[in-house]
N, C-alpha and C positions, 0 to 999 in steps of 0.2 A: 612613296612605294617604295619596298625592300626590292634588292636587287632582283631575289628570286620571284616577286610581282613581275619587274617590268621584263624577265626572260620569257614569263609563262606570257606576257601580252604581245612579246614579238613572235612567240610561237603560233600563237593564234592567231596573228592577224594573218599569219601564212598562210595558216590553214584554212582563215575565213571563216573563224569562229570568235565571238565575241566574248574576252575574258575581261575581267576588272576585280580589281584587289580594293578592298574596303575594310573600316572597321564599325562596328554599333555596339551601342551601350545598349545592355538590355540586362535584367535581373541583377543590377549590382558588380555586373563585370563587363569587359571590352570582349568582344567576338570580331577575330580576322575572318575575314570568307572572300570568296573569289567567285566568278560566276562564268557558265560556257551556254553558248546558245542564246537563240532571238527571247527578249523578254515577253513577247506574245506565246511563246510555245508554254507547254504543260510544266507547272512548277514542280521540281523535284529536289528536295534537301536528302543531302548525302552526310551521315553520321557515322563517324570514324570510332574506332574500338581501345581499347586501356593503352593508354600511353602515347598512340600513334595521331599521326598530325595529320591536316587534311592533304598533304601530299601522297599520302597513301593511296587515297581517290588517285590515280596518276591520270596526267593530261589525256592520255589518248582513250582510256575508259571516260573521262568526262565526255568528250569531244564525240565519242560514239552515243552517249545518252542525247545527248544534243542535234547530233544527225538524225534521230530518231522522234525529234519535236518536244523534247525537253528543253524547260527553261532549267539549267541544273545548278544549282548551288553548293559549293562544301563549306566547310568551316572547319576552325580548332576548335576542339572542346573547351572549355575551362580546363587549366593546369595541363594544357598540352600545347606545341606550339607556338605562336606568337600570338596567342589571346592572354587574358589575365592569369597569372598565377597566383594562388593563394599563398604564398610564401607566411605570411603572418599565422595562418591558421598551424603551423609546424608540421610535423613528420606525425603521421597515425603511429600509434605502438598497437602490434600484434600479439595473441597469446600465442599459445603450440603449434597454432595452425592459421591460414589466413582468415578460415573463417570466424576465427575468434579474436572482434576488435576490441582492445580492451577500454578505450575510450569512445565515447562518441565521436561518428565520421563528421567534420566539417560542413559537408554536404551530401546530398543524394542523387538517386539517380532521377527524382523529380526533379530536382533543382536543374539540372541539365537539363529535362526536358523542356523545363520553364524558359531556359535560356533559347532554347529554339523557336520557341512562343514570341520571346521577344524579337529575336532576329527577325522572324516573320512580319513584325509590325513594320520593323525598321523597313525592308523589302517591300511593303505595300502588298504583302500576300495575305488574304484572308485565310485561305486553306492552302496545303499543300502535299502530294504524295512526298511519304518519306520513305528513305530505305537507309536501313542501319545495319552496319556489322560488327559480329561479335559485342562488345559493351553497347557498339553503337546500336546494334540490333537490341537490347533490352532497355537503351535510351528511346530508341524509336518506339518500342513496346510501349513504356511509360509516359510518351507524347500521346500516343493513337487514347490512352486509357482517359488521361486529364483532358485531353483537350480534341474529344471526339470530333467535334463539328466543324474543327479545322482541318482533319484528317481525310483526305481524300481516298487514299488508299496506304498500306503499310508492306513494307517488302522486309522480314528480319532475316538475315543471312549469317550461319553459322552461330546462333546465338540459342538462349533458352529462358525460360518464363523464370526458373529458381535454381540455385546455384547446387542444389543436391541433385537435380534431374540432369545427367550427361556430363559428371563432373569427369574430370582432366585426368589420364593415365597417370600413375608414378611417376613416368619419364617426362610428361608435358606438364606436370606439376611441380617438378624441378626448376625445369625452365623458366617457370612463372616465377619463382621466389627467387632466382639465382640475382645475387650480388652485383650490381651494375659496375660495368668497365670504367675504369679510370679515364680515359682517354679517346680519342676519336677513333683510331687504326682499331684498340681492343673492343670499342663498342660496334664496330664493324662484325671485326672477327666473332663477337659474342653474337651478334644477330644470325650471323649466316650459319652456324652452328646452333643457334636455338631454331631456325626456321627448318633445318633439315631433321628437326625432330618434330616440329608440329605441323609443317606444311606439307604438302601434297605429295603422297608418295608414287603418285599415278602420274606426275608431271616434272621433271628434273626442274631444280632450281636452276636459274641462268645465274650463277654469283655474281659475276660483271657488272650486269645491270642492278641485282639487288645490294650490290655494293655501294652503288652510286647513290640509289634513294637513300639508303641508309645514311650517307655521309652527308648528302642533302637535308636530311632532318636534324643530323648533329649540328651541323652548321645554323640551320635556322634556331635550333632551341635545342639544349640537352638539360633536362631536370628530373631525375630520380626521384625525387621527391613530391612531385606533381603525379608522377605515377602510382606513386603509394596512396595520395589523398584520393583518386579516382579508384582504386583500388578499396580503399576502406569505402566509397560510396557504393559499390557494388556489394560488398557484404553486408552492409548495413540497411539495404533495400526493399529485404526481402522477396517473397513469391508473387507474383503478377498474374497465374492462372485466374485466379477469380475477376479480375478485372478484364482479362482478355475474353472470358467467356462473353462479356457485355456487349462486346464490339460488334459494330453492323457494318464495318468498312471492308471492302475488297481487299483480301489478303494474301501477298504471296511467303511463304517460306523456304528457303534454299539453305541447304546444309549437305556437306561433304561426308560422303560415306567412311572415309578415312581418317575422319578429324579426332585426334586425340586430346585435343585441350578442350572444348565443349562437345561432348561424343554425341552421335547422331539422335540418340533418346532425345536430347535438349531440342533439336527442330521437329522431331515428332511431336513431344509434348507440346510446342509451341502452336503448330497446326492443327493439334488435336481439341488445345484449349480454343481457339478461333472459330464461330461458327462459319462455316463455308471456305474455310483458306485452302488453300493447293498448297501441298509440298511437292519439293523438286529437289531430289537428291541425284548426286554426281558421284560414281566410283570413282575411288583413287584421287580424290578431294580432298584436303586434309584444313588445316586452319588459316587459309587466305586464298587468294581470288588468283585462281593459275590462268594465265594470260589465253592458252587454247580454250576455255569455257565462257571468256566476256562475250563472243558474239550469241551465245546461249543464253547468259545472263541477261544481256543486255533486250533480248528477243521477246525474254519470258516477263522482264518487267514491262517494256513496251505494251505489250498486250495487256496487263493487269493496268497500266494506268489509260490507256485507250478505251478500254471497258467501265474504267471507275469513273474517270475524267466528266466532273461537270463545270460547266463555265462558272 
């Protein structure tokens, strides 16, 4: 077990919440994951966004979900964190814009959704509530479309069914395409500067706390080429609107009204596409999960999972 995993276990034991870190072979890749809460709780799978590691689902937030009756599993997507990095696939070549991938991407969001299905097999979960943020929301959408019988509910946060809906502002796009920094300190400074552009204007950034999280992520894994392959997967995956329209699962869409990276139209379009979906928006929220909104987000997700859960 990695040092970060041991530290997580120590903190979890102190709080009375069960945490474990494990590795699962699924769909040709190894996925690293850990869990919070009682195994008898409602299964909740958390899917993180582009280039982000599972630790971006902060432990305190995971514990809040666990305390509301969920068995929470967070994991590193392929090409992020401690899961498999597909270095042999090389670095995708983009054209004049990130929408223009010169060569076929090595995998698509559908493949990442199938990674989730395989992880569920390892966990012994026939079904689960799935919650994804940003690219994770896209993957969660793809999972619900591809595996509707295994989806108890779908929560899509700050995401979109298609790249042309709610596209980034020029300033946010510049942050997305910025060349990666060369060392740990520079990565932290770059991340803080980027968060000030795409983050929540209504909720001031705690720079010290955020720097610690970014530094922990750098120490776990730093792979700009993985980021590029994930971006290519997004670009190559197409429009999910028609697939979302066929869903019958209970769904919740959460979006920040001040999100410059995936603008509010993306969340509106997601909710409009899914029959019966609830749309919850927050003024002042950008492309992040501000700590003061965690209780509201946890409450909304809990209401959904309690309503949707079938043993």
